[in-house]
N, C-alpha and C positions, 0 to 999 in steps of 0.2 A: 780643326785641330792643327792645321799647318802653321798658323800664327804661333801657337804654343810651342810646337816642336822646333821652330826656327828662332824662338826667343832666347834670351840670355839666362833663362832659369837654370838652376842646377840640374845636372844629369840625374842625380838621385831623385829629385822631385818629379822630373819627367817620367822616369821609370815607374815610380809609384802611381802617378796619374795614368800612365799607360795600363798598368795592371788593374786599376780601379775602373777604367772606362772601356778601353778597347778589348783587353783580354777577357774581362767579365762578359761583355756582349758576345765575343767570339765563342766562348765556352759555355754559353747559356744552354742548359739542358743536356750537356755532353755525357752525363752519367748514363743516359739511356740510349746513346747512339751505338749502332753496330758499325763500326768504322772499318772499311776495307783498306787494303794497303794503298790503293790508288788514292782514295779520299784522304788518308793520313798524309801521303806525300803532298797533296794539294794544300791541305791545311798547314803543314809545316812550311811550305813555300809562301803561303799568304802571311803567316805569322812572321817569317823572316823579312818579307817586304815591308810589313807594317812596323816592325822593330827597327829596320833600317831607316825608314822615314822619320821615326821618332828620334833616332840618333843622328839625323842629318847625314846619312851615308848614302851616296848615290850608287846605283847598281854598276855604273861604269868604273867605280873605284876598285872593283874586283876584290872585295874583302871576303875572307873565308867566314863560314858560319861560326867557327871557333873564335875568331877575332871579334866578330860582331856580337855574339851572344855571351861569350865568356863561359862561365860555368852553368848557365841556365840550361835546363833540360829542353828537349824538343817539345813542341805542343802536343804531339801524339803521345808522348810519355805522360804529360799532365792529364790528358784525357784518360789514358789507361789507369793512372793512379786514382782519379776521381771515380771512374766506373767501378773499380774493385772496392774502393772504400764504401761507396754507396750500396753496392750489392751486399756487402757484409752487414751494413747497418740495416738494410731492409730485411735480410734473413733473420737477424736477431730480434726484430720487433715482431714477436709471435702473435700479438693481438691484432696486427694489421693483415689484411688479405694479401698484401704484396709479398709477405714472407714465403708464401707457398709458390708464388710466381717466379721467384729469382732462379730456382733450379728446376722449373717445370719443363718436362720433355713430353710432347704428345705421344700417346701410345696407340693411336688409331690414324687411319688415313695413309696416303702415300704422297711422297714428294714427287714433283715433276721430274721428267727426264733431264739429264744434264747435271752440271755441278749445282748442288743445292745452295740456296742463299744461306748465309751464316745467321744463326739465331743468337740471341743474347747469351744463352748458355754456352754456345760454341765460342763466342768471343771471350767469355770469362775463362773457359778452358785454355784458350790460346794465351791469354794474359798471364794466367797463373802457372800453367804447365801441369795442372792437376786434373785428375779424372773427377767425375761428378761426385762419387762417394767421398773421396779425399777432400774435395772442395767444401762439401757440406760440413765435414768434421772440422776443417780449418776455420770456416765461417763461425762456428759455434764458440770458438775460443778467440776472444777479441785480440789478445796479445799476438797469437800466431798470425791472425789475419792482418793485423797492422804491420807485422814484419814482412808479409808477402806484399802488401800494398806499397810500402815505402821503398821497395827495391827498384821501382821505376824512376822515382825522383828522390834524391837525397834531401831530407828535411833541412830547411835553412837555405837551400839553393833555389828552390822553386818559388819562394816568397821574395818579393821585392821590397 
């Protein structure tokens, strides 16, 4: 891809190519990821480095993320938006077994000592700021869930 990034093609074309190739591979399956804050920071850094390479910006130029990305949201926000959108979609498809798994919380067994690993439901609660019962109610209404989903990335800005 280095030849393409360094070519004289228009920036708009390079951004669209970046979204179609690099970003789609980087975000493959992210709807099911339970992303920790450390992993989100690493993904955001990787995305910034790749975006800088596409824009032919060397790290020694000390460009801020705002200057580099413009109005594009962080990669972790894109992941959050995709995850919540997917969870709502899965919950509303009542004929599929996944609709019961989206908000499933085990009622038996014990977690190990120490800080428990985050589950998918825990991540959704963090993303939305809603408790389980409120989240289920919001997922049932597509308009409410869409409003919750798009708060992470403003429509029109995350699409290149």
